[in-house]
N, C-alpha and C positions, 0 to 999 in steps of 0.2 A: 433329437430334441432331450436335453433330460426331464426324468419325473421325482415324483414322488408319491407314490398310494398310500391312505392309509385306511383303515377301516374303523368307522366312528361309532361305538355302543348304541349311542343317545343323544340328545340332545346338551346335556350337560357334558359332554367328549366334545361335541362339536363346538360348542361353546368355549370351551377350555382350548383347543384348537387354534378358533380365532383370535383368542386374548395373547396367546403364546405369540403369533404372527405380527397382532397391531403391537407389542412394545418392540419390535427389529424394524417399522415402516417409519418412515419420514418422505418431507416433504421433496414430491418428485415419484415417489411409488405408487403405481397401478396394480390393482388388484382388480382380474375380469374373472366375474363368477359365473358358469354357465350351468345350465341344468334343468330338467322338466318343472313347470309347474309344480310347486310343491315337494322339491327337492332339497328346499333348505337355506337358499342364498342368501333369501334376508335375516335369517336366523341366523346366520354366519354373520353376516355383515352386521346385525345387531349387536351381534356379543362382543366383535373387535370396538367398535365404536365406544358401546357402554365400558368396555374395558380402558378407554385412554380418556374415560371423563373427571373432570375431578368429582365431582357432586353426579351420583345416578338421575336421568332424565329418561321420561318417555319416547323411546326413537322409533318413533313411524315408519310404517313403510313410503317409500317414494313413488308408489305407482302411480297415483295421480297428478302429486305434484312434479314427478320427474325427477328431481332435487332435493334434495338436504344437505344442510352444511354445518357443521361443529366444531368448535372452537373446543381442542384437547390439548392434554400433557404433550404430546408432539406435533401442535400445527395443527391448521385446520384441515377437516376433512371430508370429503363428499362423497355423498352417497348417490349413486343414481339409478334409475330402473328406467333402460330407456325400451321396456316392453310397447310401448304406444307409438312409438318414434315409426316414421316411415322412411326418412331421409338422413344424408349427411347432414344435409343443411339444416334440419330441424336439431340435429346434436352441437352443432357449432353455434346454434341460435340460444342453445342452452349455456355457454359456455366453458362444458366439458372441455372439451381439446385445451383452453389455457391452463385450465386448472388441472392439467397431467403432470404441466411441470413447478407448480406452485403448490398446490398438496399433494395429501394423500387421497388418491381416490377411488372407491369401490364401485365397479359396476356391472349391476343385473344386465343382465339380455347383452352383453357385448357384441353380437354377431351385427346389430343396428348400428355397430360404428363404422363398416364397412370399413374403407381404406385408411379410416382413421383410427382404426386400430394401434396403440405405439406396442413399438416391436421389443421393447425391454419394460414389457408387463409381466405380470406374474398369473397364469392361467387356471383357474381352479374350476373342476367340472365335478359337481355333489348327483350321487346316482342316490337312489333310494336301496335300501338293500332286502333283504329276506325278510326280517324283524320291520314291523312298520316304523320304529324307531329309529333300526341303523342306516348308515347312511355309508359310501366310499367316496373318498374324496380321492382327488389324481389331481395334482399341481404338475403344472409344466411352464417351462420357461427358457428363454434364450439368453438372457443377460446373465452374465458370471458373477452380480452381487446377490441371488437367490437362494444357491444352498446354503451360504452364509446367514440369512435371513429366516432359513429354514430348520436351522442344524437342531433346534426343539426337539424338530417332528422326527420321530424314528418310524422308518418303512415299514 
């Protein structure tokens, strides 16, 4: 499985990488965000979404709403936090699986998808670094579309 690993020095560096990725995404692209609580998944997603909005707006965490949607310059973006989901049936009820084909999807806690994980997704794992602001980002993929979309990232 191909991968790319980056050291992100601080939240601004994380935001910049998220925005770079956001500029390459189109409907049907799914980004799975993994990592422990506090690893920076929501910060990454917020930064990516904010970079695609015509006008800045508040990007709340979908921890309690489960899904937030946004109309952006790249089309509809779905941001889902599946932390509180306990079954694949609940995921299907949210409509997230249908959105995999019609929107850009950012999914936190993708392990909750179980067998519904899209094979063409980009998986990004964020891990806290030795400095409280630093993170290690590791991106994995199977689909050959991702290297071109990640060309702005240098390992």
